[in-house]
mmCIF file as gemmi writes it, N, C-alpha and C atoms, coordinates in Angstrom:
data_model
loop_
_atom_site.group_PDB
_atom_site.id
_atom_site.type_symbol
_atom_site.label_atom_id
_atom_site.label_alt_id
_atom_site.label_comp_id
_atom_site.label_asym_id
_atom_site.label_entity_id
_atom_site.label_seq_id
_atom_site.pdbx_PDB_ins_code
_atom_site.Cartn_x
_atom_site.Cartn_y
_atom_site.Cartn_z
_atom_site.occupancy
_atom_site.B_iso_or_equiv
_atom_site.pdbx_formal_charge
_atom_site.auth_seq_id
_atom_site.auth_asym_id
_atom_site.pdbx_PDB_model_num
ATOM 1 N N . MET Axp A 1 ? -21.024 6.229 -1.159 1 0 ? 1 A 1
ATOM 2 C CA . MET Axp A 1 ? -20.641 5.59 0.494 1 0 ? 1 A 1
ATOM 3 C C . MET Axp A 1 ? -19.037 5.927 1.266 1 0 ? 1 A 1
ATOM 4 N N . ILE Axp A 2 ? -17.999 5.596 0.94 1 0 ? 2 A 1
ATOM 5 C CA . ILE Axp A 2 ? -16.587 5.528 1.05 1 0 ? 2 A 1
ATOM 6 C C . ILE Axp A 2 ? -16.164 6.987 1.601 1 0 ? 2 A 1
ATOM 7 N N . VAL Axp A 3 ? -16.51 7.43 0.498 1 0 ? 3 A 1
ATOM 8 C CA . VAL Axp A 3 ? -15.757 9.191 0.686 1 0 ? 3 A 1
ATOM 9 C C . VAL Axp A 3 ? -16.636 9.728 1.349 1 0 ? 3 A 1
ATOM 10 N N . GLU Axp A 4 ? -18.31 9.789 1.205 1 0 ? 4 A 1
ATOM 11 C CA . GLU Axp A 4 ? -19.269 10.673 2.662 1 0 ? 4 A 1
ATOM 12 C C . GLU Axp A 4 ? -18.602 9.788 4.244 1 0 ? 4 A 1
ATOM 13 N N . ALA Axp A 5 ? -18.048 8.9 4.13 1 0 ? 5 A 1
ATOM 14 C CA . ALA Axp A 5 ? -17.564 8.078 5.234 1 0 ? 5 A 1
ATOM 15 C C . ALA Axp A 5 ? -16.364 9.439 5.346 1 0 ? 5 A 1
ATOM 16 N N . PHE Axp A 6 ? -15.908 9.09 4.94 1 0 ? 6 A 1
ATOM 17 C CA . PHE Axp A 6 ? -14.165 9.933 5.248 1 0 ? 6 A 1
ATOM 18 C C . PHE Axp A 6 ? -14.445 11.445 5.49 1 0 ? 6 A 1
ATOM 19 N N . LYS Axp A 7 ? -15.741 11.638 5.139 1 0 ? 7 A 1
ATOM 20 C CA . LYS Axp A 7 ? -15.837 13.305 5.113 1 0 ? 7 A 1
ATOM 21 C C . LYS Axp A 7 ? -16.31 13.562 6.216 1 0 ? 7 A 1
ATOM 22 N N . ALA Axp A 8 ? -17.112 12.084 6.477 1 0 ? 8 A 1
ATOM 23 C CA . ALA Axp A 8 ? -18.429 12.903 7.535 1 0 ? 8 A 1
ATOM 24 C C . ALA Axp A 8 ? -17.478 12.034 9.304 1 0 ? 8 A 1
ATOM 25 N N . ASP Axp A 9 ? -16.215 11.536 8.574 1 0 ? 9 A 1
ATOM 26 C CA . ASP Axp A 9 ? -15.022 10.796 9.606 1 0 ? 9 A 1
ATOM 27 C C . ASP Axp A 9 ? -15.94 9.744 10.585 1 0 ? 9 A 1
ATOM 28 N N . THR Axp A 10 ? -15.98 8.462 9.429 1 0 ? 10 A 1
ATOM 29 C CA . THR Axp A 10 ? -16.894 7.463 10.542 1 0 ? 10 A 1
ATOM 30 C C . THR Axp A 10 ? -16.729 6.777 10.345 1 0 ? 10 A 1
ATOM 31 N N . THR Axp A 11 ? -17.252 5.322 10.353 1 0 ? 11 A 1
ATOM 32 C CA . THR Axp A 11 ? -17.013 3.672 9.889 1 0 ? 11 A 1
ATOM 33 C C . THR Axp A 11 ? -18.553 4.075 9.153 1 0 ? 11 A 1
ATOM 34 N N . ILE Axp A 12 ? -18.186 2.914 8.158 1 0 ? 12 A 1
ATOM 35 C CA . ILE Axp A 12 ? -19.125 2.613 7.19 1 0 ? 12 A 1
ATOM 36 C C . ILE Axp A 12 ? -19.492 1.606 7.579 1 0 ? 12 A 1
ATOM 37 N N . ASP Axp A 13 ? -20.471 1.571 8.34 1 0 ? 13 A 1
ATOM 38 C CA . ASP Axp A 13 ? -21.062 -0.068 8.869 1 0 ? 13 A 1
ATOM 39 C C . ASP Axp A 13 ? -22.25 -0.203 7.953 1 0 ? 13 A 1
ATOM 40 N N . VAL Axp A 14 ? -22.107 -1.934 7.415 1 0 ? 14 A 1
ATOM 41 C CA . VAL Axp A 14 ? -22.613 -2.73 7.339 1 0 ? 14 A 1
ATOM 42 C C . VAL Axp A 14 ? -23.262 -3.836 8.06 1 0 ? 14 A 1
ATOM 43 N N . GLY Axp A 15 ? -24.418 -3.279 8.111 1 0 ? 15 A 1
ATOM 44 C CA . GLY Axp A 15 ? -25.164 -5.102 9.306 1 0 ? 15 A 1
ATOM 45 C C . GLY Axp A 15 ? -25.479 -5.616 8.368 1 0 ? 15 A 1
ATOM 46 N N . THR Axp A 16 ? -26.136 -6.088 7.538 1 0 ? 16 A 1
ATOM 47 C CA . THR Axp A 16 ? -26.305 -7.641 7.22 1 0 ? 16 A 1
ATOM 48 C C . THR Axp A 16 ? -25.566 -7.911 5.507 1 0 ? 16 A 1
ATOM 49 N N . ARG Axp A 17 ? -25.033 -8.723 5.321 1 0 ? 17 A 1
ATOM 50 C CA . ARG Axp A 17 ? -24.66 -9.405 4.271 1 0 ? 17 A 1
ATOM 51 C C . ARG Axp A 17 ? -25.362 -9.602 3.04 1 0 ? 17 A 1
ATOM 52 N N . ARG Axp A 18 ? -26.892 -10.118 3.33 1 0 ? 18 A 1
ATOM 53 C CA . ARG Axp A 18 ? -27.177 -10.439 2.59 1 0 ? 18 A 1
ATOM 54 C C . ARG Axp A 18 ? -27.71 -10.164 1.046 1 0 ? 18 A 1
ATOM 55 N N . ALA Axp A 19 ? -27.333 -10.685 0.249 1 0 ? 19 A 1
ATOM 56 C CA . ALA Axp A 19 ? -27.873 -10.081 -0.881 1 0 ? 19 A 1
ATOM 57 C C . ALA Axp A 19 ? -29.158 -9.602 -1.468 1 0 ? 19 A 1
ATOM 58 N N . GLY Axp A 20 ? -30.1 -10.296 -0.496 1 0 ? 20 A 1
ATOM 59 C CA . GLY Axp A 20 ? -31.761 -10.09 -1.108 1 0 ? 20 A 1
ATOM 60 C C . GLY Axp A 20 ? -31.929 -8.419 -0.236 1 0 ? 20 A 1
ATOM 61 N N . THR Axp A 21 ? -31.841 -8.427 0.893 1 0 ? 21 A 1
ATOM 62 C CA . THR Axp A 21 ? -31.511 -6.618 1.411 1 0 ? 21 A 1
ATOM 63 C C . THR Axp A 21 ? -31.204 -5.883 0.222 1 0 ? 21 A 1
ATOM 64 N N . PHE Axp A 22 ? -29.698 -5.742 -0.045 1 0 ? 22 A 1
ATOM 65 C CA . PHE Axp A 22 ? -29.244 -5.461 -0.92 1 0 ? 22 A 1
ATOM 66 C C . PHE Axp A 22 ? -30.097 -4.731 -1.997 1 0 ? 22 A 1
ATOM 67 N N . HIS Axp A 23 ? -30.39 -5.696 -3.291 1 0 ? 23 A 1
ATOM 68 C CA . HIS Axp A 23 ? -32.095 -5.832 -4.441 1 0 ? 23 A 1
ATOM 69 C C . HIS Axp A 23 ? -32.685 -5.225 -3.478 1 0 ? 23 A 1
ATOM 70 N N . ARG Axp A 24 ? -33.14 -5.753 -3.062 1 0 ? 24 A 1
ATOM 71 C CA . ARG Axp A 24 ? -34.568 -5.373 -2.141 1 0 ? 24 A 1
ATOM 72 C C . ARG Axp A 24 ? -34.237 -3.979 -1.76 1 0 ? 24 A 1
ATOM 73 N N . TYR Axp A 25 ? -33.619 -3.052 -1.429 1 0 ? 25 A 1
ATOM 74 C CA . TYR Axp A 25 ? -33.665 -1.826 -1.418 1 0 ? 25 A 1
ATOM 75 C C . TYR Axp A 25 ? -32.773 -0.899 -2.62 1 0 ? 25 A 1
ATOM 76 N N . GLY Axp A 26 ? -33.094 -1.186 -3.557 1 0 ? 26 A 1
ATOM 77 C CA . GLY Axp A 26 ? -32.479 -1.414 -5.465 1 0 ? 26 A 1
ATOM 78 C C . GLY Axp A 26 ? -30.649 -1.221 -4.835 1 0 ? 26 A 1
ATOM 79 N N . TYR Axp A 27 ? -30.355 -1.813 -4.336 1 0 ? 27 A 1
ATOM 80 C CA . TYR Axp A 27 ? -28.578 -1.694 -4.261 1 0 ? 27 A 1
ATOM 81 C C . TYR Axp A 27 ? -27.457 -2.635 -4.783 1 0 ? 27 A 1
ATOM 82 N N . SER Axp A 28 ? -26.75 -2.282 -5.456 1 0 ? 28 A 1
ATOM 83 C CA . SER Axp A 28 ? -26.845 -3.125 -6.316 1 0 ? 28 A 1
ATOM 84 C C . SER Axp A 28 ? -26.028 -4.329 -5.188 1 0 ? 28 A 1
ATOM 85 N N . THR Axp A 29 ? -26.573 -5.782 -5.816 1 0 ? 29 A 1
ATOM 86 C CA . THR Axp A 29 ? -26.047 -7.174 -4.614 1 0 ? 29 A 1
ATOM 87 C C . THR Axp A 29 ? -24.025 -6.884 -4.994 1 0 ? 29 A 1
ATOM 88 N N . LYS Axp A 30 ? -23.567 -6.433 -5.85 1 0 ? 30 A 1
ATOM 89 C CA . LYS Axp A 30 ? -21.497 -6.262 -5.475 1 0 ? 30 A 1
ATOM 90 C C . LYS Axp A 30 ? -20.934 -6.288 -4.287 1 0 ? 30 A 1
ATOM 91 N N . VAL Axp A 31 ? -21.679 -5.111 -4.194 1 0 ? 31 A 1
ATOM 92 C CA . VAL Axp A 31 ? -21.905 -3.974 -3.201 1 0 ? 31 A 1
ATOM 93 C C . VAL Axp A 31 ? -20.388 -4.443 -1.957 1 0 ? 31 A 1
ATOM 94 N N . ILE Axp A 32 ? -21.228 -5.654 -1.406 1 0 ? 32 A 1
ATOM 95 C CA . ILE Axp A 32 ? -20.541 -6.325 -0.465 1 0 ? 32 A 1
ATOM 96 C C . ILE Axp A 32 ? -19.305 -7.433 -1.156 1 0 ? 32 A 1
ATOM 97 N N . SER Axp A 33 ? -19.053 -7.479 -2.312 1 0 ? 33 A 1
ATOM 98 C CA . SER Axp A 33 ? -17.772 -8.627 -1.981 1 0 ? 33 A 1
ATOM 99 C C . SER Axp A 33 ? -16.618 -7.958 -2.344 1 0 ? 33 A 1
ATOM 100 N N . TYR Axp A 34 ? -17.216 -6.469 -3.198 1 0 ? 34 A 1
ATOM 101 C CA . TYR Axp A 34 ? -16.678 -5.095 -3.27 1 0 ? 34 A 1
ATOM 102 C C . TYR Axp A 34 ? -15.394 -3.963 -1.951 1 0 ? 34 A 1
ATOM 103 N N . LEU Axp A 35 ? -16.087 -4.625 -0.859 1 0 ? 35 A 1
ATOM 104 C CA . LEU Axp A 35 ? -15.876 -4.221 0.805 1 0 ? 35 A 1
ATOM 105 C C . LEU Axp A 35 ? -14.779 -5.439 0.682 1 0 ? 35 A 1
ATOM 106 N N . ASP Axp A 36 ? -15.247 -6.362 1.301 1 0 ? 36 A 1
ATOM 107 C CA . ASP Axp A 36 ? -14.285 -7.602 1.492 1 0 ? 36 A 1
ATOM 108 C C . ASP Axp A 36 ? -13.53 -8.058 0.46 1 0 ? 36 A 1
ATOM 109 N N . LYS Axp A 37 ? -13.045 -7.173 -0.998 1 0 ? 37 A 1
ATOM 110 C CA . LYS Axp A 37 ? -11.989 -7.193 -1.587 1 0 ? 37 A 1
ATOM 111 C C . LYS Axp A 37 ? -10.9 -5.802 -1.095 1 0 ? 37 A 1
ATOM 112 N N . MET Axp A 38 ? -11.917 -4.636 -0.264 1 0 ? 38 A 1
ATOM 113 C CA . MET Axp A 38 ? -10.958 -3.83 0.075 1 0 ? 38 A 1
ATOM 114 C C . MET Axp A 38 ? -11.089 -4.429 1.497 1 0 ? 38 A 1
ATOM 115 N N . VAL Axp A 39 ? -11.245 -5.222 2.388 1 0 ? 39 A 1
ATOM 116 C CA . VAL Axp A 39 ? -11.152 -5.51 3.738 1 0 ? 39 A 1
ATOM 117 C C . VAL Axp A 39 ? -10.008 -6.766 3.77 1 0 ? 39 A 1
ATOM 118 N N . GLU Axp A 40 ? -9.921 -7.642 2.335 1 0 ? 40 A 1
ATOM 119 C CA . GLU Axp A 40 ? -8.654 -7.971 1.974 1 0 ? 40 A 1
ATOM 120 C C . GLU Axp A 40 ? -7.317 -7.122 1.331 1 0 ? 40 A 1
ATOM 121 N N . GLN Axp A 41 ? -7.627 -6.179 0.921 1 0 ? 41 A 1
ATOM 122 C CA . GLN Axp A 41 ? -6.465 -5.113 0.664 1 0 ? 41 A 1
ATOM 123 C C . GLN Axp A 41 ? -6.459 -3.841 1.693 1 0 ? 41 A 1
ATOM 124 N N . ARG Axp A 42 ? -6.71 -4.195 3.233 1 0 ? 42 A 1
ATOM 125 C CA . ARG Axp A 42 ? -6.788 -3.149 3.553 1 0 ? 42 A 1
ATOM 126 C C . ARG Axp A 42 ? -6.442 -1.64 3.809 1 0 ? 42 A 1
ATOM 127 N N . LEU Axp A 43 ? -7.399 -0.943 2.812 1 0 ? 43 A 1
ATOM 128 C CA . LEU Axp A 43 ? -7.977 -0.475 2.373 1 0 ? 43 A 1
ATOM 129 C C . LEU Axp A 43 ? -8.75 0.024 3.562 1 0 ? 43 A 1
ATOM 130 N N . LEU Axp A 44 ? -9.871 -1.026 3.774 1 0 ? 44 A 1
ATOM 131 C CA . LEU Axp A 44 ? -10.902 -0.654 4.909 1 0 ? 44 A 1
ATOM 132 C C . LEU Axp A 44 ? -10.621 -1.853 6.151 1 0 ? 44 A 1
ATOM 133 N N . ILE Axp A 45 ? -11.28 -1.27 7.204 1 0 ? 45 A 1
ATOM 134 C CA . ILE Axp A 45 ? -10.664 -1.887 8.406 1 0 ? 45 A 1
ATOM 135 C C . ILE Axp A 45 ? -11.882 -3.327 8.982 1 0 ? 45 A 1
ATOM 136 N N . SER Axp A 46 ? -11.575 -4.18 9.181 1 0 ? 46 A 1
ATOM 137 C CA . SER Axp A 46 ? -12.776 -5.692 10.126 1 0 ? 46 A 1
ATOM 138 C C . SER Axp A 46 ? -12.603 -5.393 10.833 1 0 ? 46 A 1
ATOM 139 N N . ARG Axp A 47 ? -13.085 -6.068 12.09 1 0 ? 47 A 1
ATOM 140 C CA . ARG Axp A 47 ? -13.046 -7.506 13.42 1 0 ? 47 A 1
ATOM 141 C C . ARG Axp A 47 ? -13.054 -8.564 12.806 1 0 ? 47 A 1
ATOM 142 N N . THR Axp A 48 ? -12.868 -8.418 11.64 1 0 ? 48 A 1
ATOM 143 C CA . THR Axp A 48 ? -13.578 -9.705 10.63 1 0 ? 48 A 1
ATOM 144 C C . THR Axp A 48 ? -12.608 -10.197 9.345 1 0 ? 48 A 1
ATOM 145 N N . THR Axp A 49 ? -12.195 -11.09 8.898 1 0 ? 49 A 1
ATOM 146 C CA . THR Axp A 49 ? -11.713 -11.621 7.485 1 0 ? 49 A 1
ATOM 147 C C . THR Axp A 49 ? -12.966 -10.641 6.676 1 0 ? 49 A 1
ATOM 148 N N . LYS Axp A 50 ? -14.044 -10.338 6.728 1 0 ? 50 A 1
ATOM 149 C CA . LYS Axp A 50 ? -15.544 -9.41 6.221 1 0 ? 50 A 1
ATOM 150 C C . LYS Axp A 50 ? -15.523 -8.431 5.889 1 0 ? 50 A 1
ATOM 151 N N . ALA Axp A 51 ? -16.338 -8.555 5.351 1 0 ? 51 A 1
ATOM 152 C CA . ALA Axp A 51 ? -16.873 -6.655 5.621 1 0 ? 51 A 1
ATOM 153 C C . ALA Axp A 51 ? -18.558 -6.838 6.059 1 0 ? 51 A 1
ATOM 154 N N . SER Axp A 52 ? -17.795 -7.054 7.48 1 0 ? 52 A 1
ATOM 155 C CA . SER Axp A 52 ? -18.644 -7.119 8.582 1 0 ? 52 A 1
ATOM 156 C C . SER Axp A 52 ? -18.676 -5.802 9.681 1 0 ? 52 A 1
ATOM 157 N N . GLY Axp A 53 ? -20.62 -5.282 10.258 1 0 ? 53 A 1
ATOM 158 C CA . GLY Axp A 53 ? -19.692 -4.095 10.897 1 0 ? 53 A 1
ATOM 159 C C . GLY Axp A 53 ? -19.253 -2.899 10.908 1 0 ? 53 A 1
ATOM 160 N N . ALA Axp A 54 ? -18.12 -2.453 12.432 1 0 ? 54 A 1
ATOM 161 C CA . ALA Axp A 54 ? -18.716 -0.892 11.662 1 0 ? 54 A 1
ATOM 162 C C . ALA Axp A 54 ? -16.748 -0.921 10.793 1 0 ? 54 A 1
ATOM 163 N N . LEU Axp A 55 ? -16.921 -0.766 9.294 1 0 ? 55 A 1
ATOM 164 C CA . LEU Axp A 55 ? -15.353 -1.016 9.434 1 0 ? 55 A 1
ATOM 165 C C . LEU Axp A 55 ? -14.867 0.316 8.601 1 0 ? 55 A 1
ATOM 166 N N . VAL Axp A 56 ? -13.441 1.033 9.39 1 0 ? 56 A 1
ATOM 167 C CA . VAL Axp A 56 ? -12.837 1.812 9.247 1 0 ? 56 A 1
ATOM 168 C C . VAL Axp A 56 ? -12.09 2.25 8.453 1 0 ? 56 A 1
ATOM 169 N N . ILE Axp A 57 ? -11.716 3.097 7.611 1 0 ? 57 A 1
ATOM 170 C CA . ILE Axp A 57 ? -11.067 3.237 6.448 1 0 ? 57 A 1
ATOM 171 C C . ILE Axp A 57 ? -9.646 3.629 7.437 1 0 ? 57 A 1
ATOM 172 N N . SER Axp A 58 ? -8.96 2.893 6.226 1 0 ? 58 A 1
ATOM 173 C CA . SER Axp A 58 ? -7.457 2.605 7.032 1 0 ? 58 A 1
ATOM 174 C C . SER Axp A 58 ? -6.367 3.902 6.866 1 0 ? 58 A 1
ATOM 175 N N . ASP Axp A 59 ? -5.692 4.541 7.352 1 0 ? 59 A 1
ATOM 176 C CA . ASP Axp A 59 ? -4.536 5.256 7.005 1 0 ? 59 A 1
ATOM 177 C C . ASP Axp A 59 ? -3.973 5.255 5.46 1 0 ? 59 A 1
ATOM 178 N N . LEU Axp A 60 ? -3.898 4.501 4.962 1 0 ? 60 A 1
ATOM 179 C CA . LEU Axp A 60 ? -3.664 4.608 3.248 1 0 ? 60 A 1
ATOM 180 C C . LEU Axp A 60 ? -4.255 5.003 2.566 1 0 ? 60 A 1
ATOM 181 N N . LEU Axp A 61 ? -6.163 4.524 2.763 1 0 ? 61 A 1
ATOM 182 C CA . LEU Axp A 61 ? -7.039 5.327 2.778 1 0 ? 61 A 1
ATOM 183 C C . LEU Axp A 61 ? -7.056 6.527 2.281 1 0 ? 61 A 1
ATOM 184 N N . ASP Axp A 62 ? -7.355 6.392 3.696 1 0 ? 62 A 1
ATOM 185 C CA . ASP Axp A 62 ? -7.293 7.907 3.622 1 0 ? 62 A 1
ATOM 186 C C . ASP Axp A 62 ? -6.89 9.302 3.824 1 0 ? 62 A 1
ATOM 187 N N . ALA Axp A 63 ? -5.896 8.575 3.869 1 0 ? 63 A 1
ATOM 188 C CA . ALA Axp A 63 ? -4.157 9.428 2.83 1 0 ? 63 A 1
ATOM 189 C C . ALA Axp A 63 ? -5.02 9.721 1.59 1 0 ? 63 A 1
ATOM 190 N N . TYR Axp A 64 ? -4.899 8.913 0.34 1 0 ? 64 A 1
ATOM 191 C CA . TYR Axp A 64 ? -5.411 8.807 -0.341 1 0 ? 64 A 1
ATOM 192 C C . TYR Axp A 64 ? -6.901 9.734 -0.672 1 0 ? 64 A 1
ATOM 193 N N . LEU Axp A 65 ? -7.904 9.821 -0.233 1 0 ? 65 A 1
ATOM 194 C CA . LEU Axp A 65 ? -9.286 10.521 0.252 1 0 ? 65 A 1
ATOM 195 C C . LEU Axp A 65 ? -8.477 11.425 0.294 1 0 ? 65 A 1
ATOM 196 N N . ASP Axp A 66 ? -7.442 12.23 0.484 1 0 ? 66 A 1
ATOM 197 C CA . ASP Axp A 66 ? -7.256 13.382 1.417 1 0 ? 66 A 1
ATOM 198 C C . ASP Axp A 66 ? -6.161 13.859 0.17 1 0 ? 66 A 1
ATOM 199 N N . ASP Axp A 67 ? -6.079 13.437 -0.226 1 0 ? 67 A 1
ATOM 200 C CA . ASP Axp A 67 ? -4.655 13.972 -0.912 1 0 ? 67 A 1
ATOM 201 C C . ASP Axp A 67 ? -6.495 14.394 -2.842 1 0 ? 67 A 1
ATOM 202 N N . ALA Axp A 68 ? -7.194 13.758 -3.041 1 0 ? 68 A 1
ATOM 203 C CA . ALA Axp A 68 ? -7.835 13.495 -4.12 1 0 ? 68 A 1
ATOM 204 C C . ALA Axp A 68 ? -8.745 14.85 -3.549 1 0 ? 68 A 1
ATOM 205 N N . SER Axp A 69 ? -9.373 15.206 -1.858 1 0 ? 69 A 1
ATOM 206 C CA . SER Axp A 69 ? -10.179 16.429 -1.736 1 0 ? 69 A 1
ATOM 207 C C . SER Axp A 69 ? -8.662 17.728 -1.763 1 0 ? 69 A 1
ATOM 208 N N . LEU Axp A 70 ? -7.843 17.192 -1.774 1 0 ? 70 A 1
ATOM 209 C CA . LEU Axp A 70 ? -6.86 18.669 -2.006 1 0 ? 70 A 1
ATOM 210 C C . LEU Axp A 70 ? -7.116 19.032 -3.5 1 0 ? 70 A 1
ATOM 211 N N . ILE Axp A 71 ? -6.736 17.921 -4.35 1 0 ? 71 A 1
ATOM 212 C CA . ILE Axp A 71 ? -6.735 18.485 -5.786 1 0 ? 71 A 1
ATOM 213 C C . ILE Axp A 71 ? -8.114 19.289 -6.222 1 0 ? 71 A 1
ATOM 214 N N . LEU Axp A 72 ? -9.016 18.481 -5.464 1 0 ? 72 A 1
ATOM 215 C CA . LEU Axp A 72 ? -10.573 19.048 -6.105 1 0 ? 72 A 1
ATOM 216 C C . LEU Axp A 72 ? -10.654 19.871 -5.672 1 0 ? 72 A 1
ATOM 217 N N . ALA Axp A 73 ? -10.54 20.472 -4.41 1 0 ? 73 A 1
ATOM 218 C CA . ALA Axp A 73 ? -10.245 21.668 -3.811 1 0 ? 73 A 1
ATOM 219 C C . ALA Axp A 73 ? -10.362 23.515 -4.495 1 0 ? 73 A 1
């Protein structure tokens, strides 16, 4: 999800934080906690202190992903 957002130069949109919704669609219920930790570490930028709404890839994470894409190319 993060790599795809990087490639498309777009945000990661979190429309719900409900674990039940993630479970219903077959996604890991840990995704939100992982995203929260990324927001806490400032790898993703959120308008709140939690992963909610449109998350923007930080400059630091963008640089890492850009370097990785050059290596893999």
